N, C-alpha and C positions, 0 to 999 in steps of 0.2 A: 538466206534463211536456212537454219538447220532443219534436218528432216523431222525432228520431233516438234517443230513449230508448224509443220504442214497440217491442216485439218485432217482428222482421222478418215473422213470419207474419201478424201483424195489419196491418202496413203493406201487405203484399201483398193482404190481404183487402179493405182499403179502396180500394186501387188498382182492384180489380175493380168495387167499388161505384161509384166515380167514373167509370170507363169506361162503365158502364151509363148513368149520368146523362148523360154526354157524348154518348152515342149515342141519347138520347131515351127511355130507359126508367127504371123505378124504381131508385133508387140502393141496391141491395142486392147484396153480393158474398159469395161463399162459397169455401172451400178445403177440400181433404181432405189431411191429412198421414198418412204411414205411421208405423210403430212407432218409427222413428228421428227423426221430426219433419220429414222431407223432404216438400215440397209435391208431390203427385202428381196433383192435379186442381184445376181452377178453374171457377167458374161465375158467370154474371151473370144478373140478372133481365131476361128478354127478352120479357115479355108484351106490351109496347107497340111492339116494333120487331124488325127482323131484325138481331140483334147478331152481331158477329164472334165466332168460336170458341164458338158455342153449339150444343148438340145439338138443342134445340128453341127456336123463336122464334114470335112472333105468336100466342101461345096462352096461355090463363089458367094452364096447367100449367107454363109456361116460367119457373119460378122459379129463383133463383140456386142454392139447395141441390140442387134436382133436376138442373139442368144440370151441377153438379159431380159428383154421385153417379152420373149416367148414364155418365160417362167411366171408371168402374171396371169393367174387363173381368173377368168371373168366371174366365176361363181364366188370368189373370195374378194377380189379387188374390184368392187363395184363402183367406187367413186375415186377416180384417179386425178382429178383436176389439180390437187395439191402435191402430187407425186413429182419427183425430179429425176431426170435421166442425166447421169454423169458419164462422160467419155473422155479418155485421154487424148482423143483426136476429134477435130471437127467432123461431124457425121457426113457421110457421103449421101448422094441422092436417095438411095434405098433406105438408109437408116433414118435420114431426116423425114422422109415421107412416112415411114413406119411410126416414128415418134409422133408425128403430127396426128396420125390416125389412131394412136393408142389411147387417147383420152388424157394423157398427161399434158401439163401446161408449162413445165419448166425444164429447160435444158442448160446444162453447164458443160463446157468442154475446155480442155487444157491448152491445146495448140491449134493454130490455124492450119488448114490443109489447102494450099493454093491449087493443088491438082484436082482433088475430088470433093473438097468441102462444099457443102451445099446449103448452109443456113440462109443463103441469099434467096432460096426458094420461098421463104416466108414472104407473103404478100404478092407472090408472082401470079396468082390466079385468084378469082373470086373465092374459091374454096379455101385456098391457102391463106386468105386474108380474114377468114371468118372467125377463127379461134384466137383468143388473147394470149398468144404464146410469149413467154419471157425467155430470152436467150442471154447467157452470160459467158463470155470467153473472148480471148484466151486468158489463161492464168499466168501471170508474170513470173511466178516462181517455178512453174512446172513445164512451161511450153518448150523450153530448150531440151529438157530431158526426153520428152516425147518425140521431138524431132530427131535427136541424135539416134535414139533406138530405131525409129522407123526408117531413116535413111541408111543406117547401118544394115538393117535387114534387107532393104531394097538392093543395096550393093551386093549383099551376100547371095541372094537368089538370082541376081543377074550377073554373077561372076565379075563384079566390079565395073561392068559397062554402064555408061550414063543412061538414065531413063528419064522420061518426062516427070515421073513421080519425084525423084530426088532433085531434079533440076528445078522444078517449080517450087518445091518446099524450100530449097536453098535460097531462092529469091527473097523470101521473107525472113529466112533464118540463115544468113551466110556463115556466121560463126559456128552454129550447130552443124551445118552441112559440111564444113571443112573438117570439123572434129570427127564427125561420123566417117568421112572418107579416110582420115588418118587412122582411126581405130580399125577400120576394115583392112587397110593395107598392112597394119601391124598385127592383125588377128587378135586384137586387144581383148575381145570378149570371149574368145574360144575357151579359155581356162577359168572363166569367171562365172559360169552358169550356176555355181553353187552359192554365190553370194546373194545377200538380201538386196532388194531394190534400193533400200536406203544407202547401201554402199555404192551402188551404181550412180545414184544421185550425187553422192559426195565426189565421185570421180569426175563426173561431168562438171560439177560446180568448180572443182579445183582446176580443171584444164581449160575452161572457156576463158578467152581473153576478156569478154564482157561477162562478169559474174551474173548468175541467175537473178539475184536480188536487185541488180542495177540495170537489167536489160531494158527497162522502160522507166519513164519518170513516174 
């Protein structure tokens, strides 16, 4: 699928992820939409840097989903059941728990996270079984892009050493994992920070042995 065929809300979500990467932090982006599908909050992963337009930065809790959800003022957003949280990566335990407690009922994520993804916490306890949560993901057209960026970033901050994060993600996404490693070794993204995320999407799509649109039946 061409970038202009990707739904706008997902385009915007990945724009936030790419901004996070451009500013030196983990490439995960999140959005909240209201009942009509209007984007009302944005968040970037800001654990590694002081990112623009982030509620919290330079903290292990400064995750993209958290930064997006913290922008929802209870005095304004009084009925959130029809709101949707979008994330470029399956939420971790902190983010999934915060989503569950936020009052929202809909979650959509682009890529599975075999290391920290925690949507399996749904129905894990009586409390986590109480709310009628709807979960949708991964997204066949975008999951490889998210994984390439995140494994690349993981290699970068770990000086190329293997980590449980990249190893476990690569189990579900071997093609994306191999491409991310190749790009890291070639310093492929070092001179491409000025590009738009749509151009990075095209690079990933062109270089994957398994094209994004054919990754799943």
